C-alpha positions in Angstrom: 148.4 248.8 75.4 146.4 251.6 77.0 149.0 253.9 75.5 147.9 253.3 72.6 144.1 254.2 73.0 144.7 258.0 72.4 146.1 258.1 70.1 143.6 255.4 68.4 140.7 257.4 69.2 142.3 260.5 67.2 142.7 258.4 64.3 139.2 256.9 64.6 138.2 260.9 64.9 140.5 262.1 62.1 138.9 259.6 59.8 135.6 260.5 60.7 135.8 263.9 60.1 137.8 263.5 56.8 134.7 261.3 55.8 132.2 264.2 56.9 134.5 266.7 55.4 134.7 264.6 51.9 130.7 263.9 52.4 130.0 267.9 52.6 132.6 268.9 50.0 130.9 266.6 47.1 127.4 267.8 48.4 128.1 271.6 48.2 129.4 270.8 45.0 126.3 269.1 43.8 124.5 271.9 45.1 125.5 274.7 43.6 125.6 272.8 40.7 121.7 272.8 41.0 121.6 276.3 42.4 123.2 278.1 39.4 121.2 276.1 37.0 117.9 277.2 39.5 118.6 280.2 40.8 120.2 281.9 37.8 117.7 282.0 34.9 114.8 282.5 37.5 116.3 285.6 38.1 117.0 286.8 34.6 113.2 286.3 34.4 112.9 287.9 37.7 114.8 291.1 36.5 112.9 291.0 32.6 109.2 290.6 34.5 109.7 293.2 37.6 107.0 295.2 36.1 104.7 292.0 35.5 105.2 290.1 39.1 102.6 292.1 40.9 100.2 292.6 38.4 97.4 290.1 38.0 99.2 286.6 36.4 97.7 284.6 33.2 94.9 283.4 35.5 94.0 285.9 38.1 95.3 284.7 41.2 92.6 285.2 44.4 95.8 284.9 47.0 97.2 287.7 46.3 94.0 289.5 46.4 93.2 288.1 50.1 96.9 288.6 51.0 96.7 292.1 50.8 92.8 292.7 52.1 94.5 290.8 55.2 97.3 293.3 55.7 95.2 296.3 55.3 91.8 295.3 57.5 92.4 291.9 58.8 90.0 290.2 57.2 90.3 287.2 55.4 88.7 287.9 52.1 87.6 290.1 49.5 86.2 292.8 51.0 87.3 294.5 54.0 84.5 293.2 56.7 83.4 290.0 54.6 85.3 286.8 55.5 85.5 284.1 52.7 86.4 280.6 52.2 86.6 281.5 48.4 90.0 279.9 48.2 92.6 277.4 49.6 94.3 279.5 52.0 98.2 278.0 52.0 99.3 280.2 49.1 97.9 283.5 51.2 99.6 281.9 54.2 103.0 282.3 52.3 102.5 285.8 51.2 100.9 287.3 54.1 103.9 287.1 56.3 105.8 288.3 53.1 104.5 291.2 53.1 103.9 291.9 56.4 107.6 291.8 56.7 109.5 293.1 53.4 106.2 294.6 51.6 104.6 293.6 48.9 107.0 294.1 45.9 108.4 292.4 42.6 111.8 291.6 44.2 109.6 289.9 47.3 107.9 287.8 45.3 110.5 286.9 43.0 113.2 286.2 45.5 111.2 284.2 47.6 109.5 281.8 45.1 113.1 281.5 43.8 114.4 280.3 47.0 111.6 277.7 47.0 111.9 276.5 43.3 115.6 276.2 44.4 114.2 274.1 47.8 112.2 272.0 45.3 115.4 270.8 43.1 117.4 269.9 46.4 114.6 267.5 47.1 114.6 266.3 43.7 118.5 265.4 44.1 117.9 264.0 47.4 114.9 261.6 46.0 117.1 260.4 43.0 120.3 260.2 45.3 118.6 257.9 48.0 117.0 255.8 45.8 118.1 255.6 42.1 121.9 257.0 41.7 123.3 260.3 42.7 124.0 261.5 39.0 120.5 260.2 38.3 119.2 262.6 40.9 121.6 265.4 39.8 120.4 264.7 36.4 116.7 265.1 37.8 117.4 268.0 40.1 118.8 270.1 36.9 115.8 268.9 34.5 113.5 270.4 36.8 115.6 273.9 37.4 115.6 274.1 33.6 111.9 273.8 33.2 111.3 276.2 30.6 107.3 276.4 32.0 108.7 276.6 35.4 111.4 279.0 35.2 108.8 281.5 33.8 105.8 280.3 36.1 107.7 279.8 39.7 108.8 283.6 39.8 105.2 285.0 39.1 102.1 285.4 41.9 101.1 281.6 41.5 99.9 279.0 43.8 101.8 275.7 42.2 105.1 276.9 43.4 103.8 275.7 46.7 102.5 272.5 45.1 105.7 271.5 43.8 107.6 271.6 47.0 105.0 269.8 49.1 104.7 266.7 46.0 108.3 266.4 46.3 108.3 266.6 50.2 105.5 263.8 50.1 107.1 261.5 47.4 110.2 261.5 49.4 108.4 260.7 53.3 106.5 258.3 51.3 109.4 256.2 50.0 110.8 256.2 53.0 107.6 255.1 55.0 107.7 252.2 51.8 110.8 251.0 52.8 110.6 251.4 56.5 107.5 251.8 58.4 107.5 254.7 61.0 104.6 256.1 63.0 106.8 258.8 63.7 107.3 259.6 59.9 103.6 258.6 59.0 103.0 261.7 61.7 105.1 263.9 59.4 103.6 262.8 56.3 100.2 263.3 57.7 101.5 267.0 58.1 102.5 267.6 54.8 99.4 266.1 53.8 97.2 268.7 55.7 99.5 271.5 54.1 98.7 270.0 50.6 94.9 269.9 51.1 95.2 273.9 52.3 96.8 274.4 49.0 94.9 272.0 46.7 92.0 271.0 48.0 92.3 267.9 44.9 94.8 266.5 47.0 92.1 265.4 49.8 92.1 261.3 48.6 96.0 261.0 48.2 96.1 260.1 51.5 93.5 257.2 51.4 95.4 256.1 48.3 98.4 256.0 49.7 97.6 254.3 52.7 96.4 251.1 50.7 99.4 251.2 49.1 101.3 251.6 52.6 99.3 248.6 53.5 100.2 246.5 50.6 103.8 246.6 51.4 103.5 246.4 55.0 102.4 243.4 56.7 98.8 243.8 58.2 99.4 244.4 62.1 98.5 246.4 64.6 101.5 248.8 64.4 100.7 249.2 60.3 97.1 250.5 61.3 98.4 252.4 63.9 101.2 254.2 61.6 97.9 254.9 59.3 95.7 256.3 61.7 98.0 258.6 63.1 99.3 259.8 59.3 95.1 260.3 58.7 95.0 261.8 62.3 97.8 264.3 61.6 96.5 265.9 58.4 93.0 266.1 60.2 94.6 268.1 62.8 96.2 270.2 60.2 93.4 270.9 58.1 90.7 271.1 61.1 91.5 275.0 62.3 90.7 275.9 59.1 87.3 274.1 58.2 86.4 275.2 61.9 87.2 278.6 61.1 85.0 278.9 57.7 82.0 277.3 59.6 82.2 280.2 62.1 83.0 283.1 59.7 81.5 282.2 56.5 78.6 279.8 57.6 79.7 276.0 56.7 82.4 273.6 57.2 84.9 273.5 53.7 88.6 273.8 53.0 86.9 275.8 49.7 83.7 277.1 48.7 84.5 277.7 45.0 82.4 275.0 43.7 81.9 277.4 40.4 85.6 276.2 39.0 84.3 272.6 39.1 80.8 274.1 37.3 83.0 276.0 34.7 84.8 272.5 33.8 82.2 270.4 33.9 79.2 271.8 31.6 77.6 271.1 27.8 79.4 274.7 26.7 83.0 273.5 28.4 84.4 271.3 25.6 83.7 273.4 22.6 85.4 276.7 24.9 88.5 274.2 25.2 88.7 273.3 21.6 88.5 277.0 20.7 91.5 277.7 22.6 89.5 278.9 25.3 89.9 277.7 29.3 87.0 277.2 31.5 87.1 280.9 32.7 85.8 281.8 29.3 83.1 279.6 30.0 79.6 282.0 29.8 77.5 282.0 33.1 74.0 282.5 32.8 72.8 285.8 34.1 70.5 283.9 36.5 73.5 282.7 38.2 74.7 283.8 41.2 78.1 285.9 41.5 81.2 284.4 43.5 83.1 286.0 46.3 85.2 286.8 43.9 83.1 288.9 41.6 82.3 290.4 44.7 85.4 291.4 45.6 86.2 292.8 41.8 82.8 294.8 41.7 83.8 296.4 45.3 87.3 297.6 44.2 86.3 298.5 40.7 82.9 300.5 41.4 83.0 300.6 45.0 80.0 297.9 44.8 79.4 295.5 47.5 77.4 292.8 46.7 76.7 290.2 49.6 77.3 286.9 48.7 76.1 283.5 50.3 79.3 281.3 49.4 77.7 278.3 51.3 74.5 278.1 49.6 76.7 278.3 46.4 78.7 274.9 47.3 75.5 272.7 46.7 74.0 274.9 44.1 76.9 274.0 41.3 77.5 270.7 42.8 74.1 269.9 41.8 74.4 270.9 38.3 77.6 269.3 38.0 76.1 265.7 39.1 73.4 266.6 36.4 75.7 266.8 33.8 77.5 263.8 34.6 74.5 261.7 34.5 72.6 263.3 31.7 75.5 264.0 29.3 77.8 261.0 29.9 79.0 261.1 26.3 80.1 264.4 26.6 81.8 264.0 30.1 83.2 261.4 28.1 85.0 263.7 25.5 85.7 266.3 27.9 87.9 263.6 29.9 89.7 262.9 26.7 90.2 266.7 25.9 91.3 266.9 29.6 93.7 263.9 28.7 95.4 265.5 26.2 96.0 269.3 27.7 97.5 267.6 31.0 100.0 265.6 28.9 100.3 267.5 26.2 104.2 268.5 25.6 103.4 271.9 24.4 101.2 274.5 27.1 98.0 274.3 27.4 95.9 276.3 27.4 97.5 278.9 25.3 96.8 282.4 26.4 93.9 283.7 26.2 93.2 287.2 24.3 93.2 289.6 27.5 96.7 288.8 28.4 99.8 290.4 26.4 101.5 287.9 25.4 105.6 289.2 25.3 108.6 287.5 23.4 109.8 285.6 26.3 106.2 284.2 26.8 106.5 282.8 23.2 110.0 281.6 23.6 108.3 279.6 26.7 105.5 278.0 24.9 108.1 277.5 21.9 110.8 275.5 24.4 108.5 273.7 26.0 107.3 270.7 24.0 111.0 270.7 22.8 112.4 270.6 25.8 109.3 268.1 27.7 109.1 265.8 24.9 112.5 264.0 25.4 111.8 264.0 29.0 108.8 262.3 28.7 109.9 259.6 26.5 113.1 259.1 28.6 110.6 258.9 31.5 109.0 255.8 29.8 112.4 254.1 29.6 113.2 254.9 33.4 109.6 253.2 34.6 111.7 250.4 33.2 115.4 251.0 35.0 114.0 251.9 38.4 113.2 250.1 41.6 109.4 248.6 41.5 109.0 250.2 44.4 109.8 253.6 43.4 107.8 253.3 40.0 104.8 251.7 41.9 105.0 255.1 43.9 105.6 257.2 40.2 102.6 255.4 38.5 100.3 256.2 41.4 101.0 259.7 42.1 100.9 260.4 38.1 97.6 257.9 37.9 96.2 260.7 40.7 96.6 263.3 38.6 95.6 261.8 35.7 92.1 260.7 37.4 92.1 264.6 38.7 92.1 266.2 35.2 89.9 263.5 33.7 86.9 264.8 36.9 88.0 268.3 36.5 90.3 269.3 33.9 93.8 269.1 32.3 96.1 272.1 31.9 100.2 272.6 32.2 100.1 274.3 35.3 98.4 271.6 37.0 101.2 269.1 35.7 104.2 271.0 36.2 104.3 270.5 40.0 104.5 266.8 39.8 106.8 267.0 36.4 109.6 266.2 38.5 108.5 262.5 38.9 109.3 262.3 35.1 112.7 263.8 35.7 113.6 261.3 38.5 112.3 258.7 35.2 113.9 260.5 32.8 117.4 260.9 35.3 117.6 257.1 36.1 117.2 256.6 32.4 120.0 258.8 31.3 122.4 257.0 33.5 121.3 253.7 32.2 121.9 255.2 28.8 125.2 256.5 29.4 126.1 253.0 31.6 125.6 250.9 28.0 127.5 253.7 25.9 130.8 253.3 28.8 130.5 249.8 28.4 130.1 249.5 24.4 133.5 252.2 24.2 135.5 250.2 26.8 134.6 246.9 25.6 137.6 244.6 23.4 137.6 244.1 20.1 138.0 240.7 18.5 
C-alpha cells in the first residue's frame, strides 16, 4: 500500500499541473485575442497622431501642464513657485514619473496609455468570465477594445484613461463584496475609491451609495458595519494627504478648487451654448469674475505675466452663484438636465469639435462610426439586463444611475460616459451569448 503512495501522489501532481497548464493556455488565448483587438488599432492611431499627442487635446488637459511645471521647478501648479489645487491630481501623478523616467514624447504617452487601455479590457473580460460567461466576457472585452471613440481618445493626453481603469476595478471588487462580505476586500475597495476621488472628485459620493447597496445584501451585523467603516476610512486615508497639502500650500482643505467648471455648467447662458453645439468652456465669463489658476498659467507662459489668484476664495464665490441659479431658475435647470441627459446617452459624439480644433479625417471617421457602433451596443445592453443575475443588474444600474445623476448636476458628454461604457459592453456580451444560444438551439432542433 505504501509503495503505491508515491505513484498516487505523482499522478495527482501530474493531473493538477495538466489542469493548470490547460487553464493558462486557455487564458493566454483569450488575452491574445483581447490584446490584438485592443493594442493594434491604438498603435495605428498613435502612429497617425504622433504629431498631435503632445499638443493640447480637444479640451486643454491641465494635468499635462502641471506635470511639466513640477518636473522643471518642483511646484505642483501652473506657475513655478505658486502651488495650485485647481485640478484633481491623479492623472498628473501618472504623468510625472513617466516624464521623469522616459521624457515627454508621443511614444511615452501613447505607449503607456495603450497599456492602461489593455489592462482595462482584460479586467472587463475577468468580470464577464466570473459573473456572466467566459464568452460574454470575451465579447465585452472586444467591444470595449474596439470602441471607436476610445481608440482615438485613449492615446491622447486625457485623464479619462485612468477613470476607465479605476471604474472597472471598482465594479470587479464591488461584485466580489456583494457575493461575499470581506473586510480585506472592503479595505482594497476603499483604497481604489480614494484613487478614484483623486482622479475625479465627482465620485466622492459613490462609496456611500455602494455602502448602502452592500448593507442591503449583507445581514445587518457588527461585521458588516466594520467592513463599511474600513472601506470609508481607507478612502479617506488615501485622499487626506492631498487635502492637507492643499491646506498647507494653497490655503484650504479641498480635493480641487475648480468650482468655475460647475458654474459654467449651471448658469442662464449654458443651455444656449450647448444647444448651439458649443461646450461649457465656451460660456462667456463676465469681466468682473476673477481669473482661474489655469488662466494665470496661460498668462505666464504666453506673456511672462504673473497673476496672483486666490483659489480658495473662488470656491464659495462660484458655489454661491450655482445655488442662486438652481433656486431662481429651476425651469432652466430642468432644461439643462434634459440637455445633459441627451448629451450623455447620445450614441453620437457630444459635444462636437469646437471651432478652435482642427478636425482631421481620423476625427471625422470616429464621429461617423461611433453612433453606428454604440447604438446596437446600447440596444443589446437593454436586452442583457434581463439575461444577467439580479445582483449584477442592480450593480450595473447603480453605476449607470450615478453617472446619470452627475450629468444632471453637472453636464453630460461622451468623454464622461466612455469610462463607464464597459457596463453596457458587459450587458451586451450577455445578450450576444443568449442570442447565439437561442439560434444554436433553433438550428439543432429536430424537424417534425
